[in-house]
N, C-alpha and C positions, 0 to 999 in steps of 0.2 A: 504494500500500500504506500501511499504518498505521505511524506513528512510535510505538514503544513508550513513549516518554517522555511522550506526550500522554494516556495512559490513567490511570484512577484505580486505582492498585494498593493504596491504603490501606484502601479500604472493606471488603475481605474478607481482610485480613491478608496481602496480597501475592499473592493468587490471584484470577483472574477466570474465570468460566465461558465455555466456548467450544462453541458449537453447530456441529456438523459437518453440512454440507448437500451432497448430491451436486450438483455444478455443472451437470450435464446434465439431470437429472430433477427436481431440487428436493426429492428425498426427504431427510428428516432421518436421518442415519446413527447419530449418537451425540452425547453431551455429555461433555466432559472439562474439566479445569481446567488453566490455564496460569499460570505465573509469568512474570516478565519474561524470564528466561533461556530458557524454553521458546518464548516468542513470537519471541525473537531467533533461536533455532535454526531455527524454522519458516521465518522470512523468509530466513535465510541459506542454508539447504540445500534449501528447496523441498518438504520433507516435513513433514506436520503432527506436531508434537511437543508432549507434555503434561508437566506435573509430576505424577508418580504419588505420591499420598499414601501408598499402601500400600508402595511400594518406596522412598519418600523420595528420589527422584531424577528426572532428566529421562527421559522414556520416549517414544521415537519409535514411533507407532502402526504395527504391522506389523513391528517389528524382529526378531521371532522367527518369525512366520507368513509374512512376505513380503507381507501384505495392506496395503501402504502406502497412505497418503492423499497424493496429489500436490496441492500447494497451487495453487489457481487464483486466488483473490482473498480479501481480508479486509475485513470491515466491522465497525464498532463501533456500539453503540446510542447513543441521545441523551445518556445519562449517562456514556458512555465507561467503563463498568465491566463490560461483557460483549462478547463477540465472536461474529460470524457468520463461519464459515470455509467458503468454497466450495472443494470439493476434488474430484479425480477419483479414485475408489476403485480400487485394484487388487485386486478380489475382494471377498468378504464382509467386513463391518466388525465384526460382533458375534463374541465369543469362542465363541458357540454354533454358528457357521457360517452364521447368517442374514445377509442383506445389511445389515439395520439392527438396532440394539439395541431398536428399537421394534416389532419383529415383521416378518412377511413380507407386509404389506398392499401394499407397493410405493408408488411415488410417487402422490400424489392427482391427480385431474383429468387435464389434458392432459400432466402430467409423465410419464405412462405412455408417451408417444410415444418418449421417450429409452430407456426399457426395451425397447420394441418394436424399436428400432434395434439394440440389443444382441442381442436374440433373433434378428433377421434375420442379423446377423453370424455368430452361432453356427451357424445352420441352413444357411448357404451351404456349410459344410464337410461336411454330412451326405450320406448316400447318396441320390442323386436318386430312386431307386426308393422311398424312404421319406419324402422331404420335398418338398412342393410348392415351398417356397422355393428349394431347391437346383435343382429342375427349371427353375423360372422364370429363375433367374440363368444357368443353363447355356444357356438359349434365347437370351440376349443382350438388349442394351438395346432394340432395336427391338420385340421381343416384349413386353418389360416396358412400354414406352411404349404399345403397342397395348392391353394389358390395362388400363392406367390410363385410357386414353381410353374403353374400354368401360364401366368402372366409373363414370366421370363421367356417361355417358349414363344408366346405371341409377339414379344418384342423382337426376338431373333428372326421369326418368320417375316415380320414386317420389314426388318432391315435387309433380309435376303431378297425381298421383293422390290427393294429400292423405292418404297413409298415413304417419303419423309413425314408427311402428315400422319400416316398410320403409325409410324415409329413414335411420333410425339404422343399420340393418343394412347398407344399401348404402354409407353414408358410412364405416362401419368397413372395408369391403372397399376403398374408394377410398384411405383413409389407409394401409392396409397396403401396397397396391401403390405408393403414392407413397413410402413409406419405402424400399421396395426400389429404386425408380427413383432416389431421391436417392443412395443408397449406390453404385449402379452408375455414376452420372454424376459421382461425386466430391464430392457435396454432403452436407449433413446437416441435421437438424432444428435444430441449434444455429445454423448459418449462416442458415437461413430466419428464425428468430426474431430473430437479430441484425439482419437486413435490415429486418424489420418495426419493430424498435425504432429503427433509424436513420431510417426514413421517418417514424415518429411524431415523433421529436425534430425532424426537419427541418420538418414541417408545423406543429408547435407553435411553433417559432421564427418561422416565416413569419407565423403568425396573430398573434403578439404584436407 
């Protein structure tokens, strides 16, 4: 984590901007301002806290709504006068009820996979008569693994046929079923990407 004493608090009159990013999806949730006391409170308590210029006091995000931001990690920019805060949101972040203050577009690119995992979590509790996900989970891990295997074959066949649109559609089915399979076997997209990073770092070290 960051030592508050190493940041440049003087450039903006004792306040520095803090960009809040969903640690799982990469979606930018909001931007706030922190003074040194707010950063120290964030580090101490594990909940993202800002200095509210309108309230003229420390403000823990979600203190009234319950939509807290659990601190995951903190990073500073090269000038050490702004922060990137990786957090796990407990519900929507914007006061309008939207997930992000920047609209409902969701995380860009492959960041949607984290959102997909959350959707799968939600739908497993639905009525199986109305939700394919709930029916699939109720069928058990062996059935989910079978469906994943079938979708893998469909991707291969589409690729062999040279139809890019079909490859895209079948790959989407494959990733959906893999998301369900990861959940039901106790893994996650975060653990998969962490493993990929570990392998990359290991190979880069070996190459050097």
